[in-house]
SEBAVO-851437 format. One record per atom (N, C-alpha, C, O): residue number from 0; residue in one letter; atom name; x, y, z. Coordinates in Angstrom, 2 decimals. Layout:
BEGIN
+-------+-------+------+---------+---------+---------+
! torro ! vovex ! volo !      px !      py !      pz !
+-------+-------+------+---------+---------+---------+
!   NUM !     A !   CA !       X !       Y !       Z !
...
+-------+-------+------+---------+---------+---------+
This chain:
BEGIN
+-------+-------+------+---------+---------+---------+
! torro ! vovex ! volo !      px !      py !      pz !
+-------+-------+------+---------+---------+---------+
!     0 !     M !    N !    8.86 !   23.69 !  -44.90 !
!     0 !     M !   CA !    9.08 !   23.70 !  -46.33 !
!     0 !     M !    C !   10.41 !   23.06 !  -46.67 !
!     0 !     M !    O !   10.76 !   22.97 !  -47.85 !
!     1 !     G !    N !   11.17 !   22.63 !  -45.70 !
!     1 !     G !   CA !   12.49 !   22.10 !  -45.93 !
!     1 !     G !    C !   12.52 !   20.88 !  -46.83 !
!     1 !     G !    O !   13.15 !   20.90 !  -47.88 !
!     2 !     R !    N !   11.84 !   19.82 !  -46.43 !
!     2 !     R !   CA !   11.86 !   18.59 !  -47.22 !
!     2 !     R !    C !   11.13 !   18.75 !  -48.54 !
!     2 !     R !    O !   11.58 !   18.26 !  -49.57 !
!     3 !     L !    N !    9.99 !   19.46 !  -48.51 !
!     3 !     L !   CA !    9.23 !   19.66 !  -49.73 !
!     3 !     L !    C !   10.00 !   20.53 !  -50.71 !
!     3 !     L !    O !    9.98 !   20.27 !  -51.92 !
!     4 !     G !    N !   10.68 !   21.54 !  -50.21 !
!     4 !     G !   CA !   11.51 !   22.39 !  -51.07 !
!     4 !     G !    C !   12.68 !   21.63 !  -51.67 !
!     4 !     G !    O !   13.02 !   21.83 !  -52.83 !
!     5 !     D !    N !   13.29 !   20.76 !  -50.87 !
!     5 !     D !   CA !   14.38 !   19.93 !  -51.37 !
!     5 !     D !    C !   13.89 !   18.99 !  -52.47 !
!     5 !     D !    O !   14.56 !   18.79 !  -53.48 !
!     6 !     L !    N !   12.70 !   18.41 !  -52.25 !
!     6 !     L !   CA !   12.13 !   17.50 !  -53.24 !
!     6 !     L !    C !   11.85 !   18.24 !  -54.55 !
!     6 !     L !    O !   12.13 !   17.72 !  -55.63 !
!     7 !     R !    N !   11.29 !   19.43 !  -54.46 !
!     7 !     R !   CA !   11.02 !   20.22 !  -55.66 !
!     7 !     R !    C !   12.30 !   20.53 !  -56.42 !
!     7 !     R !    O !   12.34 !   20.42 !  -57.64 !
!     8 !     R !    N !   13.34 !   20.92 !  -55.71 !
!     8 !     R !   CA !   14.61 !   21.23 !  -56.37 !
!     8 !     R !    C !   15.21 !   20.00 !  -57.03 !
!     8 !     R !    O !   15.77 !   20.09 !  -58.12 !
!     9 !     R !    N !   15.09 !   18.85 !  -56.38 !
!     9 !     R !   CA !   15.63 !   17.62 !  -56.97 !
!     9 !     R !    C !   14.84 !   17.22 !  -58.22 !
!     9 !     R !    O !   15.42 !   16.76 !  -59.20 !
!    10 !     I !    N !   13.51 !   17.39 !  -58.18 !
!    10 !     I !   CA !   12.69 !   17.04 !  -59.34 !
!    10 !     I !    C !   12.99 !   17.99 !  -60.49 !
!    10 !     I !    O !   13.11 !   17.55 !  -61.64 !
!    11 !     R !    N !   13.11 !   19.27 !  -60.21 !
!    11 !     R !   CA !   13.41 !   20.24 !  -61.26 !
!    11 !     R !    C !   14.80 !   20.04 !  -61.85 !
!    11 !     R !    O !   15.05 !   20.40 !  -63.00 !
!    12 !     G !    N !   15.70 !   19.47 !  -61.08 !
!    12 !     G !   CA !   17.06 !   19.26 !  -61.54 !
!    12 !     G !    C !   17.24 !   18.02 !  -62.41 !
!    12 !     G !    O !   18.30 !   17.81 !  -62.99 !
!    13 !     V !    N !   16.20 !   17.20 !  -62.50 !
!    13 !     V !   CA !   16.30 !   15.97 !  -63.29 !
!    13 !     V !    C !   16.21 !   16.32 !  -64.77 !
!    13 !     V !    O !   15.34 !   17.08 !  -65.20 !
!    14 !     R !    N !   17.13 !   15.74 !  -65.55 !
!    14 !     R !   CA !   17.06 !   15.92 !  -67.00 !
!    14 !     R !    C !   15.82 !   15.22 !  -67.52 !
!    14 !     R !    O !   15.46 !   14.15 !  -67.03 !
!    15 !     R !    N !   15.18 !   15.80 !  -68.50 !
!    15 !     R !   CA !   13.93 !   15.25 !  -69.03 !
!    15 !     R !    C !   14.14 !   13.93 !  -69.76 !
!    15 !     R !    O !   13.33 !   13.01 !  -69.62 !
!    16 !     I !    N !   15.21 !   13.83 !  -70.52 !
!    16 !     I !   CA !   15.51 !   12.58 !  -71.22 !
!    16 !     I !    C !   16.63 !   11.88 !  -70.47 !
!    16 !     I !    O !   17.81 !   12.03 !  -70.81 !
!    17 !     S !    N !   16.25 !   11.14 !  -69.47 !
!    17 !     S !   CA !   17.17 !   10.38 !  -68.64 !
!    17 !     S !    C !   16.36 !    9.27 !  -67.97 !
!    17 !     S !    O !   15.13 !    9.31 !  -68.00 !
!    18 !     P !    N !   17.02 !    8.30 !  -67.38 !
!    18 !     P !   CA !   16.25 !    7.26 !  -66.68 !
!    18 !     P !    C !   15.33 !    7.83 !  -65.60 !
!    18 !     P !    O !   14.18 !    7.41 !  -65.46 !
!    19 !     A !    N !   15.84 !    8.77 !  -64.83 !
!    19 !     A !   CA !   15.01 !    9.38 !  -63.79 !
!    19 !     A !    C !   13.87 !   10.20 !  -64.39 !
!    19 !     A !    O !   12.77 !   10.22 !  -63.85 !
!    20 !     G !    N !   14.14 !   10.86 !  -65.51 !
!    20 !     G !   CA !   13.10 !   11.63 !  -66.18 !
!    20 !     G !    C !   11.97 !   10.74 !  -66.68 !
!    20 !     G !    O !   10.80 !   11.08 !  -66.55 !
!    21 !     F !    N !   12.33 !    9.60 !  -67.26 !
!    21 !     F !   CA !   11.32 !    8.65 !  -67.72 !
!    21 !     F !    C !   10.47 !    8.14 !  -66.55 !
!    21 !     F !    O !    9.26 !    8.00 !  -66.67 !
!    22 !     L !    N !   11.13 !    7.87 !  -65.42 !
!    22 !     L !   CA !   10.38 !    7.40 !  -64.26 !
!    22 !     L !    C !    9.48 !    8.49 !  -63.70 !
!    22 !     L !    O !    8.39 !    8.19 !  -63.20 !
!    23 !     L !    N !    9.91 !    9.75 !  -63.77 !
!    23 !     L !   CA !    9.05 !   10.85 !  -63.33 !
!    23 !     L !    C !    7.82 !   10.98 !  -64.22 !
!    23 !     L !    O !    6.71 !   11.22 !  -63.73 !
!    24 !     Y !    N !    8.01 !   10.83 !  -65.53 !
!    24 !     Y !   CA !    6.87 !   10.86 !  -66.44 !
!    24 !     Y !    C !    5.90 !    9.73 !  -66.12 !
!    24 !     Y !    O !    4.69 !    9.95 !  -66.09 !
!    25 !     A !    N !    6.42 !    8.54 !  -65.88 !
!    25 !     A !   CA !    5.57 !    7.40 !  -65.56 !
!    25 !     A !    C !    4.81 !    7.64 !  -64.25 !
!    25 !     A !    O !    3.62 !    7.34 !  -64.15 !
!    26 !     L !    N !    5.49 !    8.19 !  -63.27 !
!    26 !     L !   CA !    4.85 !    8.48 !  -61.99 !
!    26 !     L !    C !    3.75 !    9.54 !  -62.15 !
!    26 !     L !    O !    2.69 !    9.42 !  -61.55 !
!    27 !     A !    N !    4.01 !   10.55 !  -62.96 !
!    27 !     A !   CA !    3.01 !   11.61 !  -63.18 !
!    27 !     A !    C !    1.77 !   11.03 !  -63.85 !
!    27 !     A !    O !    0.65 !   11.39 !  -63.49 !
!    28 !     I !    N !    1.96 !   10.15 !  -64.83 !
!    28 !     I !   CA !    0.81 !    9.54 !  -65.51 !
!    28 !     I !    C !    0.00 !    8.70 !  -64.53 !
!    28 !     I !    O !   -1.23 !    8.77 !  -64.53 !
!    29 !     V !    N !    0.66 !    7.93 !  -63.71 !
!    29 !     V !   CA !   -0.04 !    7.08 !  -62.74 !
!    29 !     V !    C !   -0.79 !    7.93 !  -61.72 !
!    29 !     V !    O !   -1.91 !    7.59 !  -61.34 !
!    30 !     I !    N !   -0.20 !    9.01 !  -61.26 !
!    30 !     I !   CA !   -0.86 !    9.88 !  -60.28 !
!    30 !     I !    C !   -2.10 !   10.52 !  -60.88 !
!    30 !     I !    O !   -3.15 !   10.54 !  -60.25 !
!    31 !     V !    N !   -1.99 !   11.05 !  -62.10 !
!    31 !     V !   CA !   -3.15 !   11.68 !  -62.75 !
!    31 !     V !    C !   -4.25 !   10.64 !  -62.97 !
!    31 !     V !    O !   -5.43 !   10.93 !  -62.73 !
!    32 !     Y !    N !   -3.88 !    9.46 !  -63.43 !
!    32 !     Y !   CA !   -4.87 !    8.41 !  -63.66 !
!    32 !     Y !    C !   -5.54 !    7.99 !  -62.34 !
!    32 !     Y !    O !   -6.75 !    7.79 !  -62.31 !
!    33 !     A !    N !   -4.79 !    7.87 !  -61.29 !
!    33 !     A !   CA !   -5.37 !    7.49 !  -59.99 !
!    33 !     A !    C !   -6.33 !    8.55 !  -59.48 !
!    33 !     A !    O !   -7.37 !    8.23 !  -58.92 !
!    34 !     I !    N !   -5.99 !    9.81 !  -59.67 !
!    34 !     I !   CA !   -6.88 !   10.90 !  -59.25 !
!    34 !     I !    C !   -8.17 !   10.86 !  -60.07 !
!    34 !     I !    O !   -9.27 !   11.00 !  -59.52 !
!    35 !     M !    N !   -8.04 !   10.68 !  -61.38 !
!    35 !     M !   CA !   -9.23 !   10.62 !  -62.23 !
!    35 !     M !    C !  -10.11 !    9.42 !  -61.84 !
!    35 !     M !    O !  -11.34 !    9.53 !  -61.83 !
!    36 !     H !    N !   -9.49 !    8.31 !  -61.55 !
!    36 !     H !   CA !  -10.24 !    7.12 !  -61.15 !
!    36 !     H !    C !  -10.93 !    7.34 !  -59.80 !
!    36 !     H !    O !  -12.08 !    6.94 !  -59.61 !
!    37 !     A !    N !  -10.23 !    7.99 !  -58.88 !
!    37 !     A !   CA !  -10.81 !    8.25 !  -57.55 !
!    37 !     A !    C !  -11.98 !    9.24 !  -57.65 !
!    37 !     A !    O !  -12.91 !    9.18 !  -56.85 !
!    38 !     L !    N !  -11.91 !   10.14 !  -58.60 !
!    38 !     L !   CA !  -13.01 !   11.11 !  -58.78 !
!    38 !     L !    C !  -14.22 !   10.50 !  -59.48 !
!    38 !     L !    O !  -15.26 !   11.15 !  -59.58 !
!    39 !     G !    N !  -14.10 !    9.27 !  -59.95 !
!    39 !     G !   CA !  -15.22 !    8.59 !  -60.56 !
!    39 !     G !    C !  -15.43 !    8.89 !  -62.03 !
!    39 !     G !    O !  -16.55 !    8.76 !  -62.53 !
!    40 !     L !    N !  -14.39 !    9.29 !  -62.72 !
!    40 !     L !   CA !  -14.53 !    9.60 !  -64.14 !
!    40 !     L !    C !  -14.66 !    8.35 !  -65.01 !
!    40 !     L !    O !  -14.87 !    8.45 !  -66.22 !
!    41 !     R !    N !  -14.54 !    7.19 !  -64.40 !
!    41 !     R !   CA !  -14.67 !    5.96 !  -65.16 !
!    41 !     R !    C !  -16.06 !    5.81 !  -65.78 !
!    41 !     R !    O !  -16.19 !    5.24 !  -66.86 !
!    42 !     Q !    N !  -17.07 !    6.31 !  -65.11 !
!    42 !     Q !   CA !  -18.43 !    6.17 !  -65.63 !
!    42 !     Q !    C !  -18.63 !    6.92 !  -66.94 !
!    42 !     Q !    O !  -19.52 !    6.57 !  -67.72 !
!    43 !     F !    N !  -17.82 !    7.94 !  -67.19 !
!    43 !     F !   CA !  -17.96 !    8.72 !  -68.42 !
!    43 !     F !    C !  -17.31 !    8.03 !  -69.62 !
!    43 !     F !    O !  -17.47 !    8.48 !  -70.75 !
!    44 !     A !    N !  -16.59 !    6.96 !  -69.38 !
!    44 !     A !   CA !  -15.98 !    6.22 !  -70.48 !
!    44 !     A !    C !  -17.01 !    5.41 !  -71.25 !
!    44 !     A !    O !  -16.69 !    4.80 !  -72.27 !
!    45 !     S !    N !  -18.24 !    5.38 !  -70.78 !
!    45 !     S !   CA !  -19.29 !    4.65 !  -71.47 !
!    45 !     S !    C !  -19.64 !    5.29 !  -72.81 !
!    45 !     S !    O !  -20.35 !    4.69 !  -73.62 !
!    46 !     M !    N !  -19.14 !    6.47 !  -73.06 !
!    46 !     M !   CA !  -19.42 !    7.14 !  -74.34 !
!    46 !     M !    C !  -18.77 !    6.39 !  -75.50 !
!    46 !     M !    O !  -19.15 !    6.60 !  -76.65 !
!    47 !     V !    N !  -17.81 !    5.53 !  -75.22 !
!    47 !     V !   CA !  -17.21 !    4.72 !  -76.27 !
!    47 !     V !    C !  -18.24 !    3.76 !  -76.87 !
!    47 !     V !    O !  -18.20 !    3.47 !  -78.06 !
!    48 !     C !    N !  -19.15 !    3.29 !  -76.05 !
!    48 !     C !   CA !  -20.19 !    2.37 !  -76.51 !
!    48 !     C !    C !  -21.40 !    3.12 !  -77.07 !
!    48 !     C !    O !  -22.41 !    2.49 !  -77.42 !
!    49 !     G !    N !  -21.32 !    4.43 !  -77.16 !
!    49 !     G !   CA !  -22.43 !    5.21 !  -77.69 !
!    49 !     G !    C !  -23.45 !    5.61 !  -76.65 !
!    49 !     G !    O !  -24.58 !    5.96 !  -76.99 !
!    50 !     N !    N !  -23.08 !    5.56 !  -75.39 !
!    50 !     N !   CA !  -24.00 !    5.91 !  -74.31 !
!    50 !     N !    C !  -23.38 !    7.03 !  -73.47 !
!    50 !     N !    O !  -22.93 !    6.77 !  -72.36 !
!    51 !     P !    N !  -23.35 !    8.26 !  -73.98 !
!    51 !     P !   CA !  -22.70 !    9.34 !  -73.22 !
!    51 !     P !    C !  -23.48 !    9.71 !  -71.97 !
!    51 !     P !    O !  -24.71 !    9.68 !  -71.95 !
!    52 !     V !    N !  -22.74 !   10.04 !  -70.93 !
!    52 !     V !   CA !  -23.32 !   10.47 !  -69.66 !
!    52 !     V !    C !  -23.03 !   11.96 !  -69.51 !
!    52 !     V !    O !  -21.93 !   12.41 !  -69.82 !
!    53 !     S !    N !  -24.02 !   12.72 !  -69.04 !
!    53 !     S !   CA !  -23.81 !   14.16 !  -68.92 !
!    53 !     S !    C !  -23.09 !   14.48 !  -67.62 !
!    53 !     S !    O !  -23.26 !   13.82 !  -66.60 !
!    54 !     L !    N !  -22.28 !   15.52 !  -67.68 !
!    54 !     L !   CA !  -21.54 !   16.02 !  -66.53 !
!    54 !     L !    C !  -21.97 !   17.45 !  -66.30 !
!    54 !     L !    O !  -21.80 !   18.29 !  -67.19 !
!    55 !     F !    N !  -22.52 !   17.75 !  -65.14 !
!    55 !     F !   CA !  -23.06 !   19.07 !  -64.83 !
!    55 !     F !    C !  -24.09 !   19.51 !  -65.86 !
!    55 !     F !    O !  -24.16 !   20.69 !  -66.21 !
!    56 !     G !    N !  -24.88 !   18.56 !  -66.36 !
!    56 !     G !   CA !  -25.93 !   18.86 !  -67.31 !
!    56 !     G !    C !  -25.46 !   19.00 !  -68.75 !
!    56 !     G !    O !  -26.26 !   19.34 !  -69.62 !
!    57 !     S !    N !  -24.20 !   18.75 !  -69.03 !
!    57 !     S !   CA !  -23.66 !   18.89 !  -70.38 !
!    57 !     S !    C !  -23.09 !   17.56 !  -70.86 !
!    57 !     S !    O !  -22.20 !   16.99 !  -70.23 !
!    58 !     V !    N !  -23.62 !   17.09 !  -71.98 !
!    58 !     V !   CA !  -23.11 !   15.85 !  -72.55 !
!    58 !     V !    C !  -21.68 !   16.06 !  -73.07 !
!    58 !     V !    O !  -20.85 !   15.16 !  -72.99 !
!    59 !     L !    N !  -21.40 !   17.26 !  -73.59 !
!    59 !     L !   CA !  -20.06 !   17.55 !  -74.11 !
!    59 !     L !    C !  -19.00 !   17.41 !  -73.01 !
!    59 !     L !    O !  -17.94 !   16.84 !  -73.25 !
!    60 !     L !    N !  -19.28 !   17.92 !  -71.82 !
!    60 !     L !   CA !  -18.34 !   17.78 !  -70.70 !
!    60 !     L !    C !  -18.15 !   16.31 !  -70.33 !
!    60 !     L !    O !  -17.05 !   15.88 !  -69.98 !
!    61 !     G !    N !  -19.24 !   15.54 !  -70.40 !
!    61 !     G !   CA !  -19.13 !   14.11 !  -70.12 !
!    61 !     G !    C !  -18.27 !   13.39 !  -71.13 !
!    61 !     G !    O !  -17.50 !   12.50 !  -70.78 !
!    62 !     V !    N !  -18.39 !   13.78 !  -72.41 !
!    62 !     V !   CA !  -17.58 !   13.16 !  -73.45 !
!    62 !     V !    C !  -16.11 !   13.55 !  -73.28 !
!    62 !     V !    O !  -15.23 !   12.71 !  -73.45 !
!    63 !     V !    N !  -15.85 !   14.81 !  -72.94 !
!    63 !     V !   CA !  -14.47 !   15.25 !  -72.72 !
!    63 !     V !    C !  -13.87 !   14.52 !  -71.52 !
!    63 !     V !    O !  -12.73 !   14.07 !  -71.58 !
!    64 !     A !    N !  -14.64 !   14.40 !  -70.43 !
!    64 !     A !   CA !  -14.15 !   13.69 !  -69.24 !
!    64 !     A !    C !  -13.88 !   12.22 !  -69.57 !
!    64 !     A !    O !  -12.87 !   11.66 !  -69.14 !
!    65 !     G !    N !  -14.78 !   11.60 !  -70.33 !
!    65 !     G !   CA !  -14.59 !   10.21 !  -70.73 !
!    65 !     G !    C !  -13.38 !   10.04 !  -71.62 !
!    65 !     G !    O !  -12.63 !    9.07 !  -71.48 !
!    66 !     S !    N !  -13.19 !   10.97 !  -72.55 !
!    66 !     S !   CA !  -12.03 !   10.90 !  -73.44 !
!    66 !     S !    C !  -10.72 !   11.04 !  -72.67 !
!    66 !     S !    O !   -9.76 !   10.31 !  -72.93 !
!    67 !     L !    N !  -10.68 !   11.97 !  -71.73 !
!    67 !     L !   CA !   -9.48 !   12.15 !  -70.91 !
!    67 !     L !    C !   -9.21 !   10.90 !  -70.07 !
!    67 !     L !    O !   -8.06 !   10.46 !  -69.94 !
!    68 !     Y !    N !  -10.27 !   10.33 !  -69.51 !
!    68 !     Y !   CA !  -10.09 !    9.12 !  -68.70 !
!    68 !     Y !    C !   -9.54 !    7.99 !  -69.55 !
!    68 !     Y !    O !   -8.63 !    7.28 !  -69.13 !
!    69 !     I !    N !  -10.09 !    7.80 !  -70.76 !
!    69 !     I !   CA !   -9.63 !    6.73 !  -71.65 !
!    69 !     I !    C !   -8.18 !    6.97 !  -72.05 !
!    69 !     I !    O !   -7.39 !    6.03 !  -72.09 !
!    70 !     F !    N !   -7.84 !    8.23 !  -72.36 !
!    70 !     F !   CA !   -6.45 !    8.54 !  -72.73 !
!    70 !     F !    C !   -5.49 !    8.18 !  -71.61 !
!    70 !     F !    O !   -4.48 !    7.52 !  -71.84 !
!    71 !     F !    N !   -5.80 !    8.60 !  -70.38 !
!    71 !     F !   CA !   -4.89 !    8.31 !  -69.27 !
!    71 !     F !    C !   -4.93 !    6.84 !  -68.88 !
!    71 !     F !    O !   -3.95 !    6.32 !  -68.35 !
!    72 !     H !    N !   -6.04 !    6.16 !  -69.12 !
!    72 !     H !   CA !   -6.09 !    4.72 !  -68.87 !
!    72 !     H !    C !   -5.09 !    4.00 !  -69.79 !
!    72 !     H !    O !   -4.29 !    3.19 !  -69.33 !
!    73 !     F !    N !   -5.16 !    4.31 !  -71.08 !
!    73 !     F !   CA !   -4.23 !    3.67 !  -72.01 !
!    73 !     F !    C !   -2.79 !    4.10 !  -71.75 !
!    73 !     F !    O !   -1.87 !    3.30 !  -71.91 !
!    74 !     A !    N !   -2.60 !    5.35 !  -71.35 !
!    74 !     A !   CA !   -1.24 !    5.81 !  -71.02 !
!    74 !     A !    C !   -0.70 !    5.03 !  -69.82 !
!    74 !     A !    O !    0.47 !    4.67 !  -69.79 !
!    75 !     A !    N !   -1.57 !    4.78 !  -68.82 !
!    75 !     A !   CA !   -1.13 !    4.04 !  -67.63 !
!    75 !     A !    C !   -0.90 !    2.57 !  -67.93 !
!    75 !     A !    O !    0.01 !    1.95 !  -67.39 !
!    76 !     V !    N !   -1.74 !    1.99 !  -68.80 !
!    76 !     V !   CA !   -1.64 !    0.57 !  -69.07 !
!    76 !     V !    C !   -0.55 !    0.25 !  -70.09 !
!    76 !     V !    O !    0.13 !   -0.78 !  -69.98 !
!    77 !     V !    N !   -0.38 !    1.11 !  -71.09 !
!    77 !     V !   CA !    0.59 !    0.85 !  -72.15 !
!    77 !     V !    C !    1.86 !    1.69 !  -71.98 !
!    77 !     V !    O !    2.97 !    1.17 !  -72.08 !
!    78 !     G !    N !    1.70 !    2.98 !  -71.74 !
!    78 !     G !   CA !    2.85 !    3.89 !  -71.71 !
!    78 !     G !    C !    3.75 !    3.74 !  -70.50 !
!    78 !     G !    O !    4.97 !    3.78 !  -70.64 !
!    79 !     V !    N !    3.17 !    3.55 !  -69.33 !
!    79 !     V !   CA !    3.98 !    3.46 !  -68.11 !
!    79 !     V !    C !    4.93 !    2.27 !  -68.13 !
!    79 !     V !    O !    6.11 !    2.44 !  -67.81 !
!    80 !     P !    N !    4.47 !    1.06 !  -68.49 !
!    80 !     P !   CA !    5.44 !   -0.05 !  -68.56 !
!    80 !     P !    C !    6.55 !    0.20 !  -69.58 !
!    80 !     P !    O !    7.70 !   -0.17 !  -69.35 !
!    81 !     I !    N !    6.21 !    0.83 !  -70.71 !
!    81 !     I !   CA !    7.23 !    1.15 !  -71.70 !
!    81 !     I !    C !    8.25 !    2.12 !  -71.13 !
!    81 !     I !    O !    9.45 !    1.95 !  -71.32 !
!    82 !     L !    N !    7.77 !    3.15 !  -70.41 !
!    82 !     L !   CA !    8.69 !    4.12 !  -69.81 !
!    82 !     L !    C !    9.58 !    3.47 !  -68.75 !
!    82 !     L !    O !   10.77 !    3.79 !  -68.66 !
!    83 !     V !    N !    9.03 !    2.58 !  -67.95 !
!    83 !     V !   CA !    9.82 !    1.91 !  -66.91 !
!    83 !     V !    C !   10.88 !    1.01 !  -67.54 !
!    83 !     V !    O !   12.04 !    1.02 !  -67.12 !
!    84 !     I !    N !   10.50 !    0.23 !  -68.54 !
!    84 !     I !   CA !   11.47 !   -0.63 !  -69.22 !
!    84 !     I !    C !   12.53 !    0.20 !  -69.92 !
!    84 !     I !    O !   13.72 !   -0.14 !  -69.88 !
!    85 !     A !    N !   12.11 !    1.29 !  -70.56 !
!    85 !     A !   CA !   13.07 !    2.16 !  -71.25 !
!    85 !     A !    C !   14.04 !    2.79 !  -70.27 !
!    85 !     A !    O !   15.22 !    2.92 !  -70.58 !
!    86 !     S !    N !   13.56 !    3.18 !  -69.10 !
!    86 !     S !   CA !   14.47 !    3.78 !  -68.11 !
!    86 !     S !    C !   15.48 !    2.75 !  -67.61 !
!    86 !     S !    O !   16.64 !    3.09 !  -67.37 !
!    87 !     C !    N !   15.06 !    1.50 !  -67.45 !
!    87 !     C !   CA !   16.01 !    0.45 !  -67.04 !
!    87 !     C !    C !   17.07 !    0.21 !  -68.11 !
!    87 !     C !    O !   18.26 !    0.12 !  -67.80 !
!    88 !     I !    N !   16.65 !    0.12 !  -69.36 !
!    88 !     I !   CA !   17.60 !   -0.09 !  -70.45 !
!    88 !     I !    C !   18.53 !    1.11 !  -70.57 !
!    88 !     I !    O !   19.74 !    0.94 !  -70.78 !
!    89 !     F !    N !   17.98 !    2.30 !  -70.44 !
!    89 !     F !   CA !   18.77 !    3.53 !  -70.52 !
!    89 !     F !    C !   19.82 !    3.55 !  -69.41 !
!    89 !     F !    O !   20.98 !    3.87 !  -69.67 !
!    90 !     A !    N !   19.42 !    3.22 !  -68.19 !
!    90 !     A !   CA !   20.36 !    3.23 !  -67.06 !
!    90 !     A !    C !   21.46 !    2.18 !  -67.25 !
!    90 !     A !    O !   22.63 !    2.44 !  -66.97 !
!    91 !     L !    N !   21.08 !    1.00 !  -67.71 !
!    91 !     L !   CA !   22.08 !   -0.04 !  -67.93 !
!    91 !     L !    C !   23.05 !    0.33 !  -69.04 !
!    91 !     L !    O !   24.25 !    0.05 !  -68.94 !
!    92 !     S !    N !   22.54 !    0.96 !  -70.11 !
!    92 !     S !   CA !   23.44 !    1.37 !  -71.19 !
!    92 !     S !    C !   24.37 !    2.50 !  -70.75 !
!    92 !     S !    O !   25.54 !    2.52 !  -71.14 !
!    93 !     E !    N !   23.87 !    3.43 !  -69.94 !
!    93 !     E !   CA !   24.75 !    4.47 !  -69.41 !
!    93 !     E !    C !   25.83 !    3.88 !  -68.52 !
!    93 !     E !    O !   26.99 !    4.30 !  -68.58 !
!    94 !     R !    N !   25.47 !    2.90 !  -67.71 !
!    94 !     R !   CA !   26.44 !    2.26 !  -66.83 !
!    94 !     R !    C !   27.51 !    1.52 !  -67.66 !
!    94 !     R !    O !   28.70 !    1.58 !  -67.34 !
!    95 !     A !    N !   27.08 !    0.84 !  -68.71 !
!    95 !     A !   CA !   28.03 !    0.12 !  -69.56 !
!    95 !     A !    C !   28.98 !    1.08 !  -70.27 !
!    95 !     A !    O !   30.17 !    0.79 !  -70.41 !
!    96 !     L !    N !   28.46 !    2.21 !  -70.73 !
!    96 !     L !   CA !   29.31 !    3.21 !  -71.38 !
!    96 !     L !    C !   30.32 !    3.81 !  -70.42 !
!    96 !     L !    O !   31.47 !    4.07 !  -70.79 !
!    97 !     R !    N !   29.89 !    4.04 !  -69.18 !
!    97 !     R !   CA !   30.83 !    4.58 !  -68.17 !
!    97 !     R !    C !   31.94 !    3.59 !  -67.86 !
!    97 !     R !    O !   33.09 !    3.98 !  -67.65 !
!    98 !     R !    N !   31.61 !    2.30 !  -67.83 !
!    98 !     R !   CA !   32.64 !    1.28 !  -67.55 !
!    98 !     R !    C !   33.65 !    1.19 !  -68.69 !
!    98 !     R !    O !   34.84 !    0.99 !  -68.44 !
!    99 !     R !    N !   33.19 !    1.35 !  -69.92 !
!    99 !     R !   CA !   34.11 !    1.29 !  -71.07 !
!    99 !     R !    C !   35.07 !    2.48 !  -71.06 !
!    99 !     R !    O !   36.25 !    2.34 !  -71.40 !
!   100 !     K !    N !   34.57 !    3.65 !  -70.67 !
!   100 !     K !   CA !   35.41 !    4.84 !  -70.68 !
!   100 !     K !    C !   36.45 !    4.79 !  -69.56 !
!   100 !     K !    O !   37.51 !    5.41 !  -69.65 !
!   101 !     G !    N !   36.15 !    4.07 !  -68.55 !
!   101 !     G !   CA !   37.17 !    3.94 !  -67.53 !
!   101 !     G !    C !   36.65 !    4.21 !  -66.20 !
!   101 !     G !    O !   37.40 !    4.14 !  -65.22 !
+-------+-------+------+---------+---------+---------+
């Protein structure tokens, strides 16, 4: 548990609104999206075209799975690059402010 415990403590110690925090959010979105894609939830996104697929015999579950997949797809495609660019700008601005202060 040594390395895993150290990693958990370091992640918990990261400020939420910071360059590292933005990168953690981006990483979490990518991990969730990759898991959803690996589980095959992409097929449920067909409900956008009006062709819902049932999940465990329920069309409602298929629509919810498709909606979640679409949400995380757009978050991964649009949100993650924005978070990465924002974290770079944030880090550079913090560095510039530290240099001005001395």
